[in-house]
Legacy VTK file of the C-alpha trace (Angstrom):
# vtk DataFile Version 3.0
C-alpha trace
ASCII
DATASET POLYDATA
POINTS 575 float
-71.047 -96.631 33.941
-74.593 -96.524 32.691
-75.700 -92.996 31.934
-79.304 -93.876 32.709
-78.285 -94.507 36.415
-76.631 -90.980 36.631
-79.013 -88.844 34.553
-82.606 -89.393 35.522
-84.701 -86.328 34.983
-87.895 -86.167 37.153
-89.989 -84.609 34.425
-90.089 -87.781 32.244
-91.325 -89.947 34.915
-94.411 -87.810 35.387
-96.332 -89.234 32.584
-95.725 -92.990 33.259
-98.794 -94.957 34.108
-100.989 -92.034 34.149
-99.354 -90.441 37.168
-99.996 -86.846 35.875
-103.549 -85.960 36.521
-105.718 -82.894 35.546
-105.781 -81.885 39.170
-101.975 -81.706 39.287
-101.931 -79.667 36.007
-104.273 -77.054 37.512
-102.008 -76.718 40.703
-98.866 -76.448 38.587
-100.534 -73.976 36.176
-101.460 -71.632 38.915
-98.241 -71.876 40.734
-96.322 -71.440 37.498
-98.149 -68.241 36.576
-97.661 -66.788 39.981
-93.827 -67.582 40.050
-93.646 -66.249 36.548
-94.874 -62.831 37.799
-92.626 -63.052 40.871
-89.570 -63.833 38.660
-90.272 -60.741 36.303
-88.980 -58.026 38.545
-86.227 -60.210 39.827
-84.957 -61.267 36.371
-84.932 -57.479 35.344
-83.229 -56.376 38.585
-80.523 -59.149 38.503
-79.887 -58.407 34.705
-79.145 -54.624 35.387
-77.280 -55.121 38.593
-74.989 -57.626 36.861
-74.043 -55.116 34.252
-76.264 -56.458 31.381
-79.509 -55.496 29.957
-82.958 -56.433 31.536
-83.800 -58.625 28.436
-80.653 -60.709 29.105
-81.874 -61.277 32.597
-85.299 -62.330 31.249
-83.857 -64.633 28.537
-81.859 -66.312 31.334
-84.933 -66.869 33.302
-86.866 -68.240 30.235
-84.303 -70.527 28.700
-82.586 -71.760 31.818
-86.012 -72.120 33.685
-87.173 -74.302 30.809
-84.086 -76.562 30.647
-83.856 -76.949 34.434
-87.548 -77.858 34.689
-87.273 -80.462 31.955
-83.985 -82.164 32.722
-83.527 -81.407 36.404
-83.245 -83.802 39.243
-85.822 -82.062 41.398
-89.623 -82.005 41.152
-89.770 -78.365 42.345
-86.562 -76.326 41.627
-87.090 -73.135 39.556
-84.137 -71.966 37.561
-82.947 -68.600 36.471
-80.622 -65.732 37.402
-79.979 -65.199 41.117
-78.361 -62.568 43.294
-75.309 -64.754 43.997
-74.012 -64.201 40.521
-74.288 -60.475 40.457
-70.703 -59.886 41.790
-69.276 -62.612 39.576
-70.946 -61.509 36.389
-70.099 -57.874 36.827
-66.493 -58.693 37.640
-66.088 -60.886 34.532
-67.619 -58.242 32.169
-65.379 -55.667 33.541
-62.317 -57.706 32.806
-63.211 -59.766 29.877
-66.333 -58.257 28.317
-69.631 -59.964 27.387
-67.781 -62.368 25.133
-65.696 -63.493 28.151
-68.801 -64.008 30.257
-70.469 -66.166 27.558
-67.327 -68.369 27.173
-66.786 -68.528 30.939
-70.561 -69.664 31.378
-70.323 -72.258 28.804
-67.132 -73.639 30.240
-68.890 -73.653 33.757
-71.730 -75.614 32.158
-69.218 -78.199 30.769
-67.756 -78.615 34.184
-71.118 -79.079 35.802
-72.013 -81.766 33.421
-68.586 -83.490 34.237
-69.310 -83.184 37.906
-72.638 -84.825 37.476
-71.493 -87.761 35.494
-68.584 -88.203 37.969
-71.213 -88.580 40.811
-69.990 -85.411 42.617
-73.471 -84.268 43.663
-73.143 -85.598 47.257
-69.592 -83.745 47.673
-71.184 -80.376 47.711
-73.327 -81.255 50.720
-70.148 -81.568 52.887
-68.836 -78.041 52.315
-68.486 -76.580 55.824
-71.368 -74.420 56.797
-69.199 -71.413 57.899
-67.824 -71.236 54.359
-71.294 -71.316 52.776
-72.494 -68.657 55.169
-69.445 -66.523 54.639
-69.976 -66.608 50.863
-73.649 -65.764 51.003
-73.348 -62.963 53.696
-70.404 -61.460 51.723
-72.344 -61.523 48.413
-75.384 -60.032 50.108
-73.470 -57.106 51.494
-71.699 -56.576 48.070
-75.134 -56.509 46.375
-76.441 -54.061 49.023
-73.452 -51.823 48.310
-73.845 -51.757 44.664
-77.540 -50.625 44.912
-76.789 -47.361 46.820
-76.234 -45.430 43.565
-79.653 -46.149 42.144
-81.479 -46.076 45.617
-80.196 -42.521 46.268
-80.648 -41.333 42.634
-76.898 -40.757 41.965
-77.513 -41.301 38.336
-74.536 -39.317 37.021
-72.147 -40.706 39.428
-69.274 -42.857 38.095
-68.796 -45.484 40.973
-65.548 -47.504 40.902
-65.594 -51.227 41.389
-64.755 -52.602 44.801
-66.600 -52.315 48.107
-64.265 -49.887 49.920
-63.884 -47.771 46.766
-67.648 -47.683 46.370
-68.296 -46.327 49.852
-65.359 -43.791 49.609
-67.045 -42.567 46.408
-70.661 -42.402 48.007
-69.379 -40.352 51.087
-67.378 -38.115 48.774
-70.394 -37.275 46.687
-73.154 -36.935 49.437
-74.205 -33.692 47.632
-75.240 -35.665 44.430
-78.103 -37.403 46.309
-81.477 -36.865 44.646
-83.903 -36.702 47.556
-87.007 -37.135 45.487
-85.723 -40.296 43.956
-84.486 -41.459 47.397
-88.059 -40.856 48.677
-89.561 -42.995 45.818
-86.991 -45.766 46.514
-87.719 -45.640 50.184
-91.630 -45.962 49.566
-90.986 -49.040 47.323
-88.767 -50.515 49.916
-91.409 -49.963 52.551
-94.101 -51.347 50.378
-92.203 -54.581 49.871
-91.540 -54.969 53.706
-94.982 -54.048 54.779
-96.828 -56.097 52.080
-94.983 -59.221 52.743
-95.279 -58.834 56.494
-98.904 -57.791 56.884
-100.796 -58.461 53.702
-99.741 -61.724 51.852
-96.752 -63.401 50.529
-98.526 -65.188 47.793
-98.673 -61.995 45.826
-95.076 -60.710 45.948
-94.293 -57.462 47.525
-91.810 -56.718 44.733
-94.569 -56.873 42.149
-96.638 -54.468 44.242
-93.655 -52.189 44.727
-93.113 -52.104 40.962
-96.703 -51.192 40.366
-96.728 -48.398 43.119
-93.259 -47.050 42.042
-94.051 -46.945 38.374
-97.563 -45.398 38.901
-95.859 -42.723 41.334
-93.182 -42.045 38.730
-95.538 -41.503 35.935
-97.918 -39.348 37.854
-95.146 -37.064 39.122
-93.625 -36.953 35.632
-96.890 -35.832 34.124
-98.303 -33.504 36.672
-95.235 -32.243 38.525
-92.540 -32.269 35.787
-90.333 -34.522 37.987
-88.277 -36.889 35.996
-86.941 -40.193 37.413
-84.243 -42.576 36.227
-86.038 -45.568 34.703
-85.283 -48.691 32.840
-86.284 -46.818 29.619
-83.784 -43.924 30.367
-80.919 -46.469 30.739
-82.007 -48.876 27.964
-84.073 -46.797 25.504
-84.051 -49.555 22.913
-86.445 -51.549 24.878
-89.238 -49.189 23.998
-89.557 -50.678 20.570
-90.156 -54.246 21.894
-87.995 -57.274 21.620
-87.858 -60.607 19.733
-86.154 -63.755 21.072
-82.541 -63.635 19.823
-81.143 -66.462 17.639
-78.456 -68.544 19.202
-74.899 -67.678 18.243
-71.464 -69.035 19.390
-68.764 -66.460 20.281
-65.166 -66.499 18.834
-62.669 -67.847 21.158
-59.157 -69.259 21.238
-57.002 -71.306 23.701
-55.606 -68.366 25.522
-59.021 -67.082 26.201
-60.084 -70.390 27.590
-56.943 -70.452 29.786
-57.708 -67.037 31.227
-61.275 -67.893 31.990
-60.733 -71.163 33.824
-60.903 -69.435 37.155
-64.004 -67.545 36.574
-65.649 -70.545 35.066
-64.818 -72.535 38.183
-66.318 -69.850 40.343
-69.559 -69.907 38.304
-69.721 -73.726 38.456
-69.088 -73.844 42.128
-71.720 -71.137 42.958
-74.148 -72.902 40.776
-73.680 -76.263 42.213
-73.795 -74.919 45.753
-76.888 -72.840 45.287
-78.987 -75.280 43.180
-78.253 -78.238 45.559
-78.880 -76.301 48.627
-82.224 -75.013 47.174
-83.055 -78.701 46.082
-82.332 -79.923 49.712
-84.592 -77.223 51.260
-87.310 -78.149 48.841
-86.990 -81.741 49.804
-87.299 -80.858 53.427
-90.512 -78.970 52.777
-92.094 -81.452 50.466
-90.798 -84.864 51.710
-89.538 -85.702 48.250
-85.976 -86.630 47.142
-84.032 -84.984 44.482
-81.209 -86.479 42.371
-78.127 -84.339 43.020
-76.040 -85.712 40.018
-79.050 -85.171 37.576
-79.420 -81.812 38.839
-75.801 -80.904 38.257
-76.134 -82.118 34.580
-79.246 -80.140 34.113
-77.638 -77.013 35.579
-74.703 -77.517 33.092
-76.958 -77.875 30.171
-78.729 -74.674 31.118
-75.435 -72.825 31.494
-74.284 -74.054 28.085
-77.413 -73.238 26.131
-78.636 -69.914 27.890
-75.401 -67.855 26.949
-75.957 -68.787 23.262
-79.092 -66.734 23.427
-77.362 -63.918 25.134
-78.196 -65.018 28.580
-76.100 -65.016 31.840
-75.177 -67.688 34.344
-78.191 -69.360 36.055
-78.894 -71.758 38.886
-81.625 -72.986 41.064
-83.437 -70.072 42.717
-84.578 -70.812 46.389
-86.971 -67.999 46.746
-88.927 -68.773 43.561
-88.708 -72.530 44.478
-90.329 -71.943 47.765
-92.930 -69.516 46.256
-93.781 -72.181 43.681
-94.256 -74.853 46.467
-96.229 -72.532 48.615
-98.635 -71.801 45.769
-99.413 -75.275 45.197
-96.822 -76.657 42.716
-96.891 -80.412 42.393
-94.330 -81.181 39.769
-91.674 -79.604 37.459
-94.552 -78.581 34.971
-94.720 -75.402 37.057
-91.312 -74.603 36.042
-92.261 -74.864 32.391
-95.292 -72.559 32.930
-93.098 -69.988 34.756
-90.921 -69.898 31.555
-93.816 -69.699 29.199
-95.295 -66.624 31.286
-91.969 -64.939 31.151
-91.570 -65.585 27.424
-95.077 -64.025 26.787
-94.094 -61.012 28.769
-90.775 -60.657 26.958
-92.568 -60.822 23.529
-95.519 -58.532 24.219
-95.055 -56.481 27.413
-91.371 -55.130 27.344
-92.338 -51.766 25.931
-94.157 -51.134 29.292
-91.233 -52.183 31.359
-89.277 -48.996 30.435
-91.387 -47.056 32.832
-90.215 -48.859 35.986
-87.886 -46.663 38.063
-84.280 -47.897 38.726
-84.756 -46.896 42.478
-87.636 -49.357 42.634
-85.296 -52.209 41.341
-82.735 -51.083 43.799
-85.269 -51.476 46.687
-86.078 -54.903 45.365
-82.393 -55.992 45.348
-81.888 -54.580 48.818
-84.522 -56.891 50.188
-82.999 -59.747 48.292
-79.624 -58.870 49.777
-81.185 -58.892 53.307
-82.782 -62.257 52.692
-79.519 -63.637 51.337
-77.527 -62.225 54.286
-78.173 -64.995 56.724
-77.333 -62.694 59.511
-79.112 -64.934 62.089
-76.932 -67.803 61.069
-73.837 -65.536 60.882
-74.521 -64.386 64.523
-74.998 -68.052 65.548
-71.769 -69.162 64.101
-69.912 -66.508 65.980
-70.710 -68.522 69.156
-69.027 -71.701 67.841
-65.424 -72.818 67.783
-62.564 -70.404 66.988
-61.648 -72.374 63.781
-65.197 -72.072 62.446
-65.269 -68.267 63.420
-61.967 -67.781 61.696
-63.149 -69.581 58.503
-66.384 -67.613 58.559
-64.746 -64.171 58.930
-61.936 -64.928 56.370
-64.427 -66.139 53.809
-66.746 -63.119 54.380
-63.833 -60.662 54.308
-62.471 -62.013 51.102
-65.891 -62.001 49.312
-66.477 -58.480 50.261
-63.195 -56.799 50.083
-60.927 -58.910 47.653
-62.743 -60.952 45.140
-65.325 -63.743 45.129
-63.104 -66.003 42.954
-60.260 -65.655 45.454
-62.827 -66.326 48.222
-64.011 -69.476 46.655
-60.579 -70.692 46.028
-59.513 -69.948 49.563
-62.804 -71.419 50.759
-62.301 -74.648 48.949
-58.776 -74.947 50.414
-60.077 -74.261 53.871
-62.658 -76.856 53.405
-59.836 -79.419 52.639
-57.834 -78.264 55.530
-60.733 -78.442 57.829
-61.494 -81.890 56.737
-58.073 -83.130 57.240
-57.696 -81.432 60.637
-60.898 -82.899 61.896
-60.208 -86.298 60.542
-56.733 -86.055 62.259
-58.603 -85.185 65.536
-60.593 -88.400 65.336
-57.561 -90.461 64.278
-54.983 -91.597 66.732
-52.310 -94.207 67.536
-52.640 -95.794 70.950
-50.181 -98.088 72.839
-51.890 -100.960 74.626
-49.833 -101.452 77.734
-52.054 -103.739 79.718
-51.013 -107.481 80.403
-54.102 -108.854 78.615
-56.525 -107.788 75.866
-60.171 -108.659 75.236
-60.719 -111.475 72.791
-63.132 -109.402 70.730
-62.974 -106.711 67.983
-66.239 -105.209 69.398
-65.752 -102.528 71.889
-69.164 -103.083 73.501
-68.639 -106.847 73.880
-65.112 -106.146 75.103
-66.411 -103.911 77.881
-68.531 -106.638 79.379
-67.126 -108.426 82.628
-67.504 -111.953 81.366
-65.544 -111.580 78.099
-62.534 -113.830 77.555
-59.226 -112.072 78.007
-56.018 -112.990 76.089
-52.539 -112.804 77.774
-49.991 -110.488 76.068
-46.655 -112.247 76.755
-43.320 -110.394 77.390
-41.593 -109.089 74.268
-44.867 -108.130 72.581
-45.992 -104.522 72.045
-49.490 -103.738 70.523
-50.324 -100.377 68.786
-53.858 -99.555 67.794
-54.725 -97.291 65.012
-58.073 -95.458 65.377
-59.390 -93.872 62.195
-58.451 -93.509 58.564
-54.711 -94.321 57.949
-53.952 -91.476 55.677
-51.448 -88.683 55.029
-52.933 -86.605 57.854
-51.778 -89.210 60.352
-48.105 -89.098 59.424
-47.229 -86.530 62.207
-48.257 -89.057 64.863
-46.182 -91.976 63.557
-43.346 -91.087 65.882
-45.452 -93.097 68.475
-44.304 -96.181 66.556
-40.815 -95.561 67.422
-41.044 -95.608 71.248
-40.720 -99.374 71.561
-38.801 -101.118 74.221
-35.369 -102.753 73.629
-36.775 -106.060 74.832
-39.495 -106.060 72.218
-39.288 -108.840 69.606
-42.707 -108.708 68.081
-45.113 -105.661 67.193
-48.854 -106.094 66.613
-50.519 -103.154 64.836
-54.161 -103.473 65.330
-56.108 -102.010 62.401
-59.776 -102.955 63.210
-60.833 -99.393 63.282
-59.104 -98.318 60.049
-61.839 -97.814 57.405
-59.400 -96.914 54.580
-55.636 -96.370 53.933
-54.287 -94.121 51.215
-51.044 -94.332 49.365
-49.336 -92.099 51.887
-50.447 -94.624 54.509
-49.273 -97.539 52.564
-45.881 -95.877 52.207
-45.592 -95.002 55.862
-46.715 -98.545 56.881
-44.050 -99.993 54.716
-41.409 -97.789 56.210
-42.470 -98.734 59.600
-42.205 -102.485 58.697
-38.798 -101.920 57.275
-37.510 -100.060 60.422
-39.067 -102.826 62.702
-37.269 -105.459 60.784
-33.951 -103.444 61.044
-34.460 -103.711 64.868
-35.169 -107.363 64.638
-38.877 -107.051 65.316
-41.543 -109.091 63.659
-44.531 -107.124 62.493
-48.009 -108.579 62.561
-51.215 -106.803 61.317
-54.467 -107.534 63.192
-58.098 -106.772 62.404
-57.374 -105.823 58.662
-60.646 -105.062 56.884
-61.121 -106.477 53.449
-61.029 -102.998 51.773
-57.768 -102.118 53.623
-56.315 -105.550 52.609
-57.215 -104.937 49.069
-55.291 -101.760 49.049
-52.206 -103.473 50.661
-52.346 -106.099 48.087
-52.423 -103.546 45.216
-49.090 -102.105 46.558
-47.488 -105.490 47.435
-47.331 -104.893 51.159
-48.848 -108.315 51.894
-45.977 -110.026 50.013
-43.326 -107.779 51.732
-44.794 -108.410 55.152
-45.819 -112.080 54.446
-49.368 -113.176 54.388
-48.743 -115.298 57.487
-48.442 -111.952 59.324
-51.755 -110.531 58.395
-54.777 -111.516 60.353
-58.482 -110.317 60.386
-58.841 -110.938 64.164
-56.956 -110.329 67.252
-57.106 -113.951 68.667
-55.009 -115.680 65.929
-52.735 -112.557 65.652
-51.870 -112.583 69.423
-51.564 -116.333 69.337
-49.022 -116.112 66.558
-47.099 -113.232 68.413
-47.081 -115.110 71.700
-45.684 -118.240 70.069
-43.048 -116.206 68.415
-42.219 -114.298 71.639
-41.929 -117.448 73.664
-39.693 -119.047 71.066
-37.522 -116.010 71.138
-37.345 -115.993 74.907
-36.366 -119.673 74.969
-33.661 -119.060 72.335
-32.192 -116.150 74.361
-32.321 -118.409 77.522
-30.576 -121.204 75.700
-27.723 -118.930 74.372
-27.089 -117.691 77.858
LINES 1 576
575 0 1 2 3 4 5 6 7 8 9 10 11 12 13 14 15 16 17 18 19 20 21 22 23 24 25 26 27 28 29 30 31 32 33 34 35 36 37 38 39 40 41 42 43 44 45 46 47 48 49 50 51 52 53 54 55 56 57 58 59 60 61 62 63 64 65 66 67 68 69 70 71 72 73 74 75 76 77 78 79 80 81 82 83 84 85 86 87 88 89 90 91 92 93 94 95 96 97 98 99 100 101 102 103 104 105 106 107 108 109 110 111 112 113 114 115 116 117 118 119 120 121 122 123 124 125 126 127 128 129 130 131 132 133 134 135 136 137 138 139 140 141 142 143 144 145 146 147 148 149 150 151 152 153 154 155 156 157 158 159 160 161 162 163 164 165 166 167 168 169 170 171 172 173 174 175 176 177 178 179 180 181 182 183 184 185 186 187 188 189 190 191 192 193 194 195 196 197 198 199 200 201 202 203 204 205 206 207 208 209 210 211 212 213 214 215 216 217 218 219 220 221 222 223 224 225 226 227 228 229 230 231 232 233 234 235 236 237 238 239 240 241 242 243 244 245 246 247 248 249 250 251 252 253 254 255 256 257 258 259 260 261 262 263 264 265 266 267 268 269 270 271 272 273 274 275 276 277 278 279 280 281 282 283 284 285 286 287 288 289 290 291 292 293 294 295 296 297 298 299 300 301 302 303 304 305 306 307 308 309 310 311 312 313 314 315 316 317 318 319 320 321 322 323 324 325 326 327 328 329 330 331 332 333 334 335 336 337 338 339 340 341 342 343 344 345 346 347 348 349 350 351 352 353 354 355 356 357 358 359 360 361 362 363 364 365 366 367 368 369 370 371 372 373 374 375 376 377 378 379 380 381 382 383 384 385 386 387 388 389 390 391 392 393 394 395 396 397 398 399 400 401 402 403 404 405 406 407 408 409 410 411 412 413 414 415 416 417 418 419 420 421 422 423 424 425 426 427 428 429 430 431 432 433 434 435 436 437 438 439 440 441 442 443 444 445 446 447 448 449 450 451 452 453 454 455 456 457 458 459 460 461 462 463 464 465 466 467 468 469 470 471 472 473 474 475 476 477 478 479 480 481 482 483 484 485 486 487 488 489 490 491 492 493 494 495 496 497 498 499 500 501 502 503 504 505 506 507 508 509 510 511 512 513 514 515 516 517 518 519 520 521 522 523 524 525 526 527 528 529 530 531 532 533 534 535 536 537 538 539 540 541 542 543 544 545 546 547 548 549 550 551 552 553 554 555 556 557 558 559 560 561 562 563 564 565 566 567 568 569 570 571 572 573 574
């Protein structure tokens, strides 16, 4: 495998043959600045909600955004922390600490790189839609639930982990609601909604809400003596400013790695799903084409490097990607500008971030949760097949009530089961009981009135396999055992078998053995080259005899008819 055919970052193609112009740079510069401003409150909010510090959220947006922009397989994808990881990160930190999160993120990065080089980018496009909606809707509800404490000003309330436990705690402590903080949170929430709906989406409502909320907090604090829970009250160390941390590798051992395999798989899975879905949406809007394998590798690189600087898991962010496109981004240079803007804010403006109220950040995350919820898609899927509804509700329930890691594991299993089930539904074994058969492998030609018909002599039975001959078809193979006692030759028509797996080969071999014990000759018809290659690998062609394998029904039936006639003549002579 040539690595150059798998890993092809879009960024390095920009400057070939003068493709990148001054006009493009200006467009990318404006879009990058705007998206950098948009990303600021989101990165801070995602960091705090995940159980880490605001600067860790910003570091993630800076480092991951830079790496994904330079090495990614999409021209437009913006990288950084997203809401999907909030539940995962907080769960890992609660169980394994920050060191455990760092190691799990690095492991996830390695997994993503392996996926990319193994060309698994296309695989994630086939994950059933109900599973994706179940995940995202469940995560959205969980994010919404976790923000109730800050939204209602329950600063001193010790809220337990778990959706049900959280709401039991909330309802048990209604008396601890701070109505002044709640009013400020509500104002920020309404500001975001009304600004985005009635003013403009180019200047994000979240930024306006932060300005309004912070100004109101400062004025009420100074003139009315009302104090609010702010970033500074929760993270007082930010007031002295921050410098970019030096990279460091945490200590780990084999036992730690074993314990973190499952969380790492969860991070890798979410990262792959969210980044590739965002890239697909961007392609649909721009008419461009992303490279899914390159994107997986870039996401892996970002998740290896970012935690070394104290960052958290990152992926492609759909909202920021769309904002970038809508504001005129032409290339991945916009992603670089976005990272530089956030870096400047991190180095020079962090002392001012401490004044932002936590209730304002809660309002921002509630809007994020609403946008993630996909409630319209959820409602739409409830009208579908019962199996899809069951998968949707089960994935949603497990994500909210049990654990996201469990939900993903069950979701992957469900995806496999659904694939096998639906493949089985399209696969069948059919008995051809007519006295003749069309002399064509093409059904459209065979349906015409003037096509030649081939006679099926007595003593011949024809079975036709439609669809992949794999382990999922094993339950239907009893159909092969329903032959007549007068049968002397069996034709298995395989023109519609695109592939055969090892289980299918084993079952075919067993069928041939059983047929021979009954004195039947077995002939294969319409065997495709790729299927024949598999049979040759397992030696089935030698066991069956190459003279009994044909690529067309005409010579196969001719051979069978001659054999049946000879057997009939032999039987008659013996009588």
